[in-house]
C-alpha positions in Angstrom: -17.5 -9.4 -7.8 -18.9 -10.3 -4.4 -16.9 -13.0 -2.6 -18.8 -15.5 -0.4 -17.5 -14.9 3.2 -17.8 -18.7 3.9 -15.6 -19.5 0.9 -13.1 -16.8 1.9 -12.9 -18.2 5.5 -12.5 -21.8 4.2 -9.7 -20.6 1.9 -7.9 -18.5 4.6 -7.9 -21.3 7.2 -5.4 -23.7 5.6 -3.2 -20.9 4.6 -2.7 -19.9 8.3 -1.7 -23.4 9.3 -5.1 -25.0 9.7 -7.6 -25.1 12.7 -5.0 -26.5 15.1 -2.7 -23.5 14.5 -5.4 -20.9 15.2 -5.3 -19.8 18.9 -7.6 -16.9 18.8 -9.9 -15.0 16.4 -11.0 -11.4 16.6 -11.6 -8.5 14.3 -11.6 -4.7 14.3 -13.4 -2.5 11.7 -11.4 -3.7 8.8 -9.0 -6.5 9.9 -9.4 -10.2 10.8 -6.9 -10.7 13.8 -5.5 -14.2 14.3 -3.4 -15.4 17.1 -1.4 -18.4 15.8 0.6 -21.1 17.6 3.2 -21.2 14.9 3.3 -18.1 12.7 5.9 -19.8 10.4 3.2 -22.0 8.9 1.4 -19.1 7.3 1.6 -19.0 3.5 1.8 -15.2 3.2 2.1 -15.0 -0.6 -1.0 -17.2 -1.2 -2.9 -15.4 1.6 -2.3 -12.0 -0.1 -3.4 -13.2 -3.4 -6.8 -14.4 -2.3 -9.8 -12.4 -3.8 -11.2 -10.2 -1.0 -7.9 -9.9 0.9 -6.7 -6.4 0.7 -3.5 -6.8 2.6 -1.7 -8.6 5.5 -0.2 -7.0 8.6 2.0 -8.8 11.1 2.0 -7.1 14.5 3.7 -8.8 17.5 3.0 -12.3 16.2 -0.6 -11.4 15.5 -1.6 -11.9 11.8 -4.1 -9.3 10.6 -5.8 -10.0 7.4 -7.2 -6.8 5.9 -10.7 -7.5 4.5 -12.4 -4.1 4.6 -15.4 -2.9 6.6 -18.5 -5.2 6.4 -16.7 -8.1 4.9 -14.5 -8.6 7.9 -17.4 -9.3 10.3 -18.9 -11.9 7.9 -15.6 -13.7 7.3 -14.8 -13.7 11.0 -18.1 -15.3 11.8 -17.7 -17.9 9.1 -14.2 -18.7 10.3 -15.4 -19.1 13.9 -18.1 -21.5 12.6 -15.5 -23.5 10.8 -13.3 -23.7 13.8 -16.2 -24.7 16.1 -17.5 -27.4 13.7 -16.4 -30.9 14.7 -14.2 -32.7 12.3 -14.3 -36.6 11.8 -11.2 -38.3 10.6 -8.6 -36.2 8.8 -9.1 -32.4 8.7 -10.2 -31.2 5.2 -7.1 -28.9 4.9 -6.1 -30.4 1.6 -9.6 -29.7 0.1 -9.4 -26.2 1.5 -5.9 -25.8 0.1 -7.3 -26.6 -3.3 -10.1 -24.1 -2.9 -7.5 -21.5 -1.8 -5.6 -22.2 -5.0 -8.6 -21.8 -7.1 -9.5 -18.5 -5.4 -5.9 -17.3 -5.9 -6.1 -18.2 -9.6 -9.4 -16.2 -9.9 -7.8 -13.3 -8.1 -4.9 -13.3 -10.6 -7.4 -13.3 -13.5 -9.3 -10.4 -12.0 -6.1 -8.4 -11.4 -5.0 -9.1 -15.0 -8.3 -8.0 -16.4 -8.2 -4.8 -14.4 -4.7 -4.1 -15.5 -5.8 -4.5 -19.2 -8.7 -2.1 -18.6 -6.4 0.5 -17.2 -3.8 0.1 -19.9 -5.3 2.8 -22.2 -2.9 5.4 -23.7 -4.5 8.2 -21.7 -4.3 6.3 -18.4 -0.8 5.3 -19.1 0.2 8.8 -19.8 -1.5 10.1 -16.7 0.2 7.4 -14.6 3.6 8.3 -15.9 2.9 12.0 -15.2 1.9 11.1 -11.7 5.0 9.0 -11.1 7.1 12.1 -12.0 5.3 14.6 -9.7 3.6 12.7 -6.9 6.9 11.9 -5.1 7.6 15.7 -4.9 4.3 16.4 -3.0 5.7 15.7 0.5 8.6 18.1 0.0 6.2 20.7 -1.4 3.9 20.4 1.6 6.8 20.7 4.0 8.2 23.8 2.2 4.6 25.3 2.3 4.3 24.7 6.0 7.7 26.3 6.7 6.9 29.2 4.5 3.5 29.7 6.3 5.2 29.7 9.7 7.8 32.1 8.5 5.2 34.4 7.2 3.4 34.4 10.6 6.7 35.2 12.4 7.5 38.0 10.0 4.1 39.6 10.3 4.2 39.3 14.1 7.6 40.6 14.3 8.8 37.6 16.3 12.1 35.8 16.1 13.8 38.0 13.5 17.0 35.9 13.8 15.1 32.7 12.7 13.0 34.1 9.8 15.8 34.3 7.3 16.8 30.7 7.9 13.2 29.6 7.5 12.9 31.6 4.3 16.0 29.9 2.9 14.7 26.5 3.9 11.2 27.1 2.3 12.7 28.5 -0.9 15.7 26.2 -1.3 13.7 23.2 -2.6 11.5 25.4 -4.8 14.5 26.9 -6.5 15.8 23.5 -7.5 12.5 21.7 -8.1 13.2 21.5 -11.8 16.2 19.3 -11.1 14.0 16.8 -9.1 11.5 16.8 -11.9 14.3 16.0 -14.3 15.5 13.1 -12.1 12.1 11.6 -11.7 11.4 12.0 -15.5 14.6 10.2 -16.4 13.8 7.4 -14.0 10.3 7.0 -15.3 11.3 6.9 -18.9 14.3 4.7 -18.4 17.0 7.3 -18.7 19.9 8.1 -16.4 18.6 10.0 -13.5 21.7 12.2 -13.1 21.6 13.2 -16.7 17.9 14.1 -16.4 18.7 16.3 -13.4 21.6 17.9 -15.3 19.5 18.7 -18.4 16.7 20.2 -16.1 19.4 22.3 -14.3 20.7 23.6 -17.6 17.2 24.5 -18.9 16.4 26.6 -15.8 19.9 28.2 -15.4 19.5 32.0 -15.8 22.6 32.2 -18.1 20.9 30.1 -20.8 18.6 32.9 -21.7 
């Protein structure tokens, strides 16, 4: 669903403390960058829940609202127009706050609808499988890189005193990968991680055969 950038800008403004709290407005390719007089006035939880807001980054007092390419330029222009517009009487922060609440509620409904669509048995099974194996990927990549470097050194005949250590490092994790799979499996399915690792270790122990 496409979100009107003017509506998004009007919803963001009261959540960052209102016009008086905004010192500077800029943007990069994906982020709306706001300089604020008083960062403590930001309602971070409500800001993150707005439809169209993909995230929030705080960097050296600068609040960066992640909106994505394309949308960020439109929202920035709309926000600058709101800040430049003269206001008579009381600032309409209360009305904008109500709008922000409505957008947050719509965002919650969209997320709940997306969660229901993704709650099929097949997707749930794939998600659980991913939760078991995806955390192991960085270690697998690291071991692969070490094994590759070790192979180059062995073939080139270089650093023969180092290659046995590299081979041990590259092979150590792979030798015990079943234990880590058991740990993650137990955590994912609500078991005791240590017992999951113990069962996996027993299964792959050579003496079991």
